[in-house]
N, C-alpha and C positions, 0 to 999 in steps of 0.2 A: 280433148281436154286442153284448155289454154292456161298457161302460167304467165303471169306478168312479172318479168324479171328486171324491170326498171322501177324502182321506188321513187327516185328523184333525179331530175336533170340538174346537175350542179353548174354546168357551163355548156354553152353551145355557140358555135360560129358556123359560117357556111362550110368549113372544111373539117371541123372537129366537134365532138360531143363528149362530155364527161358525165357519167351517171353513177348512182349508188344503188346497190341491191343489199338490203339488210336481210341476213339469213337468220330465221328463227326456228325453234324446235317444232312449231306448229305446221310447218310446211310438209305436206303429205309425202312428197318424194324422198324425204329424209328417213322415213320410217324403216325402210328396207336397205338403206345404203349408208352405212352397214350397221346391223343390229349391235348395240353396245358402243359404237363409235360412229355416230352420224356425221357424214360429210356431204357437201354439195356435189352431186355427180358432175363429172367433167363435161358431159353433153349439155348440162344446164349452164355451166360457165360459158360455153360456146354460144348457147342460145341467148344469154345476157348480152354478149357482144353483138349478135345478129339483131336483137331488138333495139339496141342503141343505134346501130347503123341504119335501121329502117327509119327511126326518128330523124336521124341526120339527113337521110335522102329526101325526107319530106313526103307529102302526099303525092301519089302517082295514080294514073288512071288504071294501070295494071299492077296488082300487088307484086312485091318483090319476094322471092324465095331464095334460100341458100342454094347456090350453084356449085361452088367449089371451095375447098379449104386446103391451105398449104402451110407448111412449116408450123403446125400447131404444136405447142410445147406446154406441158403442165409443170408447175413448180412448187405448189403449196396446197395443202388441204384447206378447204374452207369449211369451218365448223359453225354450228349454231352460235349466235352471239357475235359473229363477225360481220363485217361489211365488205362487200366487193366493190372496189372503185374501178369502173370500166371506162377506158379511154379508147375512142375509135376515131381514126383519121381517114378522110377520103383520100385514097391513093390515086385512082384515075377512073375516068369514064371510059367504058368499052363500047364496042359496036353492039347494036341491038338493044340498047337500054340497060345493059348490065353495068354494075359499078363495083370496083375493087376497093377494099378497105384494109387498113392495118389496125389490129386491135390488141389491147393489152389490159389485163385486169389485175389490180394489186389488192392484196389482202390487208385489210385494216382491222385490227382487233377491237378498236373503238374508233369513234369519229375524230379523235385527235391524231393527226398525221404523224407517223414515225419519220425519222430522217430518211430511211430508205425502206419502204414497205416491200414485203416479198411479192414477187410476181406469181400469181396463181395460174394464169394462162396467157399465152400470147400467140399471135399468128396472123396470117393474111387470109382473107376470104372474099368471095365474090357473091353478090346478090344479083339475081337476074329476074326479068319479068316472068311470071308464071306462064307456062305454055297451056293453051286451051285447045 
């Protein structure tokens, strides 16, 4: 099953991408997480950063998959009706075609930016070419 966790690309340069993911009650993975208090699962927040990073990396002959995650921290629940603003920066190119990124996702309760929106998730991760 595939979930598209990038609803809009807000900004993109060769070294940075900013995307939005609007979370709605209609998303099936919210039904069981948690009954009566639906929140976006942490693994889906990480996947939103990974999908943004793939867009930043651009088209490749070999698809990129998640290779390593470091210093991952969660800071806020993302509830239906919220928007996740995902910012991913290219950190460095590694040997073998792998790429290291720094990512951070802020919780927006609506699309009007707060002075300092809460950090929902942050960390570093590596995408590497799929091994065949």
